[in-house]
Each structure stands twice: as structure tokens, then as C-alpha cells.
C-alpha positions, 0 to 999 in steps of 0.5 A: 368184352365186359362182364359183371362178376358176382360172388357165388350165391349158393341158394340161387335167386328168390323166385325159385322159393316163391313160385316153385312148390318143391322148394318151399321156405319157412315164413320166418326166413321169408320175413328175414329176407324181406328185411334184408332186401329193404335194408339193401335198397335203403342203402342204395337210395339213402346212404350211397354217396351217389343215389341209386334207384334200382327200377327193377326189384323182383325175385329174380334179381334177389340172390341168396347166400348159404344162410339165405341172406339176400343181395339185390343185384342187376344194379349196374344194368339199372344205371345203364338202362334207367327208366327206359328199360323199366317202362317197357316192362311196366303195364298198369293192367298187369301190375295193379291187379294184385295190389287192388285185390289186397286193398279190397280184402283189407277194406273188408277186414279179410286179410286173415282169410287171404293169408290162410288161402295162401297157406300161411300158418296161424303163428305167422299170420300177424307178420303176414298181415303186417307185411300186406299193410306195409305193401299198401303204403309202398304202392301209393299213387302219390310219391309224397305218401310213399314211405322211404325205404328206411321207414320200411325197414323200421316197419318190418322190424316191428314199429307200429304201422299207421293204416294206409289210405286208399292207394289208387287214383286219388288226389292227396296232399300232405298239407291236408288232414287225410291221415287223421285220425291216426291208427296203428296196427300191431300184428293183426289188431288195430288201435287209435293213437293221438300223436306220432312222429311219422306218417307211416309208423309210431315212434315206439317198439313193442319193448318200448311200449311194454316198459313205457319208454319214450323217445326224447324230443328237442 
């Protein structure tokens, strides 16, 4: 008989804080959890000696310790079952509707209204809108357009984000100029830029911009 043994995670899985009204969690803490999850997945995909693709990241597979620090679990099962397990659970009709809803709101510049409907307070609105834009990058149909998780971490931590193209049902090549002119989003405001070191974010932080600090180039 084989068993997987995990350390005790006092606060259980993330789903009970997202979907149960009696156990609410502050938005700032949710943002920290999102960054922690992104760092964990980036480690699995980009830093491990053997690359590990989870295939089934969802709230029930994210455990929270006493300080609400997240840990992504069920990895061993993903290595055993691989794509077959994930394919059975996937359905374009059931999974695409919410990203498409977000995209429609984004196109019509109504993300602020959407965050208000979700009960997000004014002080957290900027971060919430930014996370929605990051999510639109993550659901791009073309794998070449999706940012790596290390880029997602930087975007969540404060890098200015390029506005995403339409995620669904289009043909895209990185050899084209589809993403030009490039645009960034800071909180809920948008501004044009002339050049960047990334397709997904501008290589500067708000602090760097304030003091006119630039990254050294070779």
C-alpha cells in the first residue's frame, strides 16, 4: 500500500475561501496567495531539474498553512496520470465561458464594473483589474503567446503589463507585429510605450519609473 503524506496545513484548501460565504478572506491576502501559487508553479516548470507540468491547478489543489501561505499539491498524481486525467475533466463549453465573459468586459472597458459586481472594494480595484488582464494572457489559444510563469510572477508583483490580444480562435505568430503598438496597464490606467524587453510586461517597476532607473543592456 502506498500513500502520499503532506504536512498539516491549518487553513485547508483555497476553495473554501473562494466559494463559501461564511469564510471570507481579504483581497490583499488573496493577491499574496496568487503570487505564492505563481512562484510555486514557476519553480515546477522552470527551475526543477526535471520539468513538472501540473495539468490540474485548481482551488482544491492549493493548501494554505497557518499564515495562508499557499502550497500547490497533487503533483505526484499529475506525474502518474498526466494528460489523460486532465483531458477527461476538460470541456471547452464549460471552461471557456468565464474567460470569454472577462474578455467582453475588457473590450468594452467595463472591468471596473465587473470587479464592483464581485464585491471588490475600491482600494483593491486596481489590483483586481490587473489580475484579470494577466488572466487573459494566460488563456491565449496560441501557446507561443502565453507568458511563462516566471513572467506571471513579475506581472503580479508590479511590472507594467502589455494589453493582451484577443485570446480565442485566432491565428497568431510572434513574427508578426500583432502586438504593436505596445500598451501598458498600471492599476486601472493605460498608457502607450515605444519599446519593451518583453511581450508581456515592461522591464521596470513603479519604483524604477519614479526615480528614472533603467535596466542595463549589453
